C-alpha positions as CSV (number, residue, x, y, z in Angstrom):
1,E,0.0,0.0,0.0
2,R,1.3,3.5,-0.9
3,I,0.9,6.0,1.9
4,A,1.3,9.8,1.9
5,V,2.5,10.9,5.3
6,E,1.0,14.3,6.3
7,P,2.3,16.0,9.4
8,L,-0.2,18.4,11.0
9,A,0.3,21.5,12.9
10,P,-2.5,22.6,15.3
11,D,-3.7,25.2,12.7
12,D,-4.0,22.5,10.1
13,A,-6.9,20.7,11.7
14,T,-9.5,22.5,9.5
15,P,-11.9,21.1,6.9
16,T,-10.1,23.0,4.1
17,V,-6.6,21.6,5.0
18,I,-7.7,18.1,5.7
19,V,-9.8,17.7,2.5
20,S,-7.1,19.2,0.4
21,R,-4.4,16.8,1.7
22,L,-6.7,13.9,1.4
23,G,-7.7,14.8,-2.1
24,H,-4.1,15.3,-3.1
25,A,-3.2,11.8,-1.9
26,L,-6.1,10.2,-3.6
27,D,-5.1,11.8,-6.9
28,R,-1.8,10.0,-6.5
29,D,-3.5,6.7,-5.6
30,R,-2.3,6.8,-2.0
31,S,-4.0,6.7,1.4
32,V,-3.1,9.3,4.0
33,L,-1.4,8.9,7.3
34,F,-2.0,12.1,9.3
35,V,0.6,12.7,12.0
36,A,-0.5,15.0,14.8
37,R,1.8,16.3,17.6
38,D,-0.8,16.6,20.3
39,D,-4.1,15.0,21.3
40,A,-6.2,18.1,20.7
41,T,-5.1,18.2,17.0
42,A,-5.8,14.5,16.6
43,A,-9.2,14.9,18.2
44,A,-10.1,17.7,15.8
45,V,-9.0,15.6,12.8
46,R,-11.0,12.6,14.0
47,D,-14.1,14.8,14.4
48,L,-13.7,16.1,10.8
49,L,-13.3,12.6,9.4
50,A,-15.7,10.7,11.6
51,D,-19.4,10.2,10.9
52,P,-20.4,12.2,9.0
53,P,-17.0,12.4,7.3
54,L,-16.1,15.8,6.0
55,L,-19.5,17.2,6.8
56,A,-20.8,19.5,9.5
57,A,-23.9,17.3,9.9
58,R,-26.1,14.8,8.1
59,R,-29.7,13.8,8.8
60,D,-32.0,11.6,6.7
61,G,-29.5,11.7,3.8
62,R,-29.4,15.5,3.7
63,R,-26.1,17.2,4.5
64,T,-24.9,20.3,6.2
65,F,-21.5,21.5,4.8
66,H,-18.5,23.1,6.2
67,L,-17.6,26.4,4.6
68,G,-14.7,26.5,2.1
69,P,-12.2,29.2,1.2
70,D,-13.6,29.9,-2.2
71,R,-16.3,32.4,-3.3
72,I,-19.2,31.7,-5.7
73,P,-18.8,33.0,-9.2
74,V,-22.1,34.1,-10.8
75,A,-23.1,34.1,-14.5
76,G,-23.0,37.9,-14.8
77,G,-19.4,38.2,-13.7
78,G,-17.9,38.6,-10.3
79,Y,-19.1,36.8,-7.1
80,A,-22.2,36.5,-5.0
81,C,-22.5,38.6,-1.8
82,V,-25.0,39.6,0.8
83,R,-25.5,42.7,2.8
84,A,-25.1,42.0,6.5
85,V,-27.3,43.6,9.1
86,G,-26.0,44.3,12.6
87,L,-22.6,44.3,14.2
88,G,-19.9,41.7,13.6
89,D,-19.5,39.2,10.8
90,P,-22.5,37.2,9.6
91,T,-22.8,33.5,10.1
92,F,-23.2,31.5,6.9
93,A,-24.6,27.9,6.7
94,W,-25.1,25.7,3.6
95,R,-27.4,22.7,4.0
96,E,-29.5,20.3,1.9
97,T,-33.2,20.1,2.5
98,D,-36.4,18.9,0.9
99,T,-38.1,22.2,0.6
100,P,-39.3,24.0,-1.4
101,V,-40.6,21.4,-3.8
102,G,-41.0,22.9,-7.3
103,P,-38.9,25.2,-9.5
104,V,-35.7,26.5,-8.1
105,T,-32.5,27.8,-9.6
106,A,-30.8,24.9,-11.2
107,D,-27.8,24.0,-13.4
108,S,-28.8,23.1,-17.0
109,G,-28.1,19.4,-16.4
110,V,-30.1,19.2,-13.2
111,D,-33.8,18.1,-13.2
112,A,-35.1,20.3,-10.3
113,A,-38.7,19.2,-10.7
114,A,-38.2,15.4,-10.2
115,V,-39.6,13.9,-7.0
116,D,-39.4,10.4,-5.6
117,E,-42.3,8.1,-4.4
118,A,-42.4,9.9,-1.0
119,G,-42.8,13.3,-2.7
120,R,-39.2,14.4,-1.8
121,P,-37.2,16.2,-4.5
122,V,-34.8,13.8,-6.1
123,V,-32.2,16.6,-6.2
124,P,-32.1,18.1,-2.7
125,R,-32.6,21.8,-2.3
126,L,-29.3,23.5,-1.3
127,V,-30.1,26.4,1.0
128,C,-27.7,29.2,2.0
129,E,-28.6,30.8,5.3
130,V,-27.2,34.0,6.8
131,D,-27.6,34.3,10.5
132,G,-30.3,31.6,10.3
133,A,-32.3,33.3,7.5
134,P,-32.4,31.8,4.0
135,V,-31.0,34.0,1.3
136,A,-30.6,31.6,-1.6
137,V,-32.0,28.2,-2.7
138,L,-30.4,26.1,-5.5
139,A,-31.2,22.7,-6.9
140,G,-28.4,20.6,-5.4
141,V,-24.7,21.1,-5.2
142,E,-24.2,20.9,-9.0
143,S,-26.1,24.1,-9.3
144,L,-23.2,25.9,-7.5
145,R,-21.4,26.0,-10.9
146,T,-21.8,29.7,-11.9
147,P,-25.4,30.2,-10.9
148,P,-27.4,33.2,-12.3
149,D,-27.0,36.5,-10.5
150,A,-30.7,36.3,-9.5
151,A,-30.0,33.4,-7.2
152,F,-28.4,35.7,-4.7
153,P,-29.3,39.1,-3.2
154,F,-26.2,40.8,-4.6
155,A,-23.1,40.3,-6.6
156,Y,-19.9,42.3,-6.9
157,R,-17.2,42.6,-9.5
158,R,-14.0,44.6,-9.9
159,D,-14.3,47.0,-12.8
160,P,-11.3,46.3,-15.2
161,D,-10.9,50.0,-16.0
162,D,-11.0,51.9,-12.7
163,K,-10.4,48.8,-10.4
164,R,-13.3,49.7,-8.1
165,F,-15.9,47.2,-7.0
166,R,-19.4,47.5,-8.4
167,V,-22.0,45.9,-6.2
168,R,-25.2,45.1,-8.1
169,R,-28.6,43.7,-7.1
170,G,-29.1,40.1,-8.1
171,D,-32.6,40.4,-9.4
172,D,-32.2,43.3,-11.8
173,G,-28.5,43.9,-12.1
174,A,-28.7,47.5,-11.0
175,V,-25.5,48.9,-9.5
176,V,-26.2,50.0,-5.9
177,E,-22.6,50.7,-4.7
178,T,-19.2,51.7,-6.1
179,L,-16.5,50.9,-3.6
180,G,-12.7,51.2,-3.5
181,G,-11.9,47.7,-2.2
182,F,-12.8,44.9,0.1
183,G,-12.4,47.1,3.2
184,A,-14.9,49.6,1.8
185,M,-17.2,46.7,0.9
186,R,-17.2,45.3,4.4
187,D,-17.7,48.8,5.8
188,A,-20.8,49.1,3.7
189,G,-22.0,45.8,5.0
190,Y,-21.4,43.6,1.9
191,V,-19.9,40.2,2.5
192,P,-18.9,37.6,-0.1
193,V,-20.8,34.3,0.1
194,P,-18.4,31.4,0.9
195,M,-18.6,28.3,-1.3
196,P,-19.7,25.2,0.7
197,L,-17.0,22.5,1.0
198,V,-18.8,19.7,-0.9
199,P,-16.7,16.5,-0.3
200,E,-17.2,15.1,-3.8
201,H,-16.2,18.4,-5.4
202,A,-13.2,19.0,-3.1
203,L,-11.9,15.4,-3.5
204,G,-12.7,15.2,-7.2
205,R,-14.7,12.0,-6.7
206,S,-17.6,10.5,-4.8
207,L,-16.7,8.2,-1.9
208,D,-19.0,6.4,0.4
209,D,-18.3,6.4,4.1
210,D,-16.5,3.0,4.0
211,A,-14.2,4.0,1.2
212,L,-13.4,7.3,2.9
213,A,-12.7,5.6,6.2
214,A,-10.2,3.3,4.3
215,A,-8.4,6.3,2.8
216,W,-6.8,7.7,6.0
217,D,-5.2,6.8,9.3
218,L,-4.0,8.9,12.2
219,V,-1.1,8.8,14.6
220,V,-0.2,11.0,17.5
221,I,3.5,11.5,17.9
222,D,5.1,10.2,21.1
223,D,8.8,11.3,20.9
224,G,11.1,8.3,21.0
225,A,8.5,5.7,20.2
226,D,7.5,4.1,16.9
227,A,3.9,3.9,15.7
228,A,2.1,0.7,15.9
229,G,3.1,-1.5,12.9
230,G,6.4,0.4,12.6
231,T,5.0,3.4,10.6
232,R,7.2,6.4,10.8
233,G,6.4,9.9,9.5
234,A,8.8,12.0,7.5
235,G,11.6,11.8,10.0
236,D,9.4,11.9,13.1
237,D,8.9,9.1,15.6
238,A,5.2,8.5,15.9
239,G,3.1,7.2,18.7
240,D,0.1,4.9,18.9
241,R,-2.0,4.8,15.7
242,E,-5.6,6.1,16.3
243,R,-8.9,6.2,14.5
C-alpha cells in the first residue's frame, strides 16, 4: 500500500486543509497517514473525518456542509455577496433540505422538478442561510457551478478599468454601490458568500463512508517511540495509531 504521510500543525486541523491533503493523496493513488503532535489536533481531525465524514452534519440523507475558502462565481461576472445587518461578521450555513418542492435555480443538467415516491425532490434543495435566514436556494450542489445573478441578493465585480468594485442587485443587475476595495465593501455591509465545502467536489470523486474511512489513518507523535506497525512519519517518531 502506498501511503502519503501528512504532518499536521494545530492550525492544520481545519476542513479545508484536511480535505485538500486527502484529495491530493487520492489523486496519486495513495492513502493518507495524518501525523499529529498533540491530542487536541488529533481529536479535531477525527471529528472532521468521523461520521459524518467531511460534513458538519447529516440527517435523513441531507447534508450540512463546512464552509470552504472559495467564493461563488455568478453568471453575470464577479461573485455572490450579501448585505449583513447588525454588528460583527454574519454566520453562513449551507445545508440540503427537501423544501421548497418545485422550480428553483438549477444548473442546465439538473432536473429540479423530479420527485421520488415519497414526494421528496430527487435533487435536494441547497439552502444558503445567513444568521439563520435563507438568502438563496439552489437545486443541489451541482447548481453551484456559476449560478445566475438572481440566485443571490447581490453580486460584486471589480471593474477592469478603474479597479473599483461594483455591487449590483441580483434580481435586476442595478448597481447599488461603487467601492474602492474589500475594506470599503465590508464597511458598507457587503460580505462575499463562501462556497460550501462539498466533499465530492473537493476530493474530485464521490466516496461512500467506508471508502473514505479506508483512505486515511492517524497517529499521535510520542517522541522516542514508533507507531504501531512500525509506521514512521517524515523523520518523526510516531506514537500509537488512532482512528
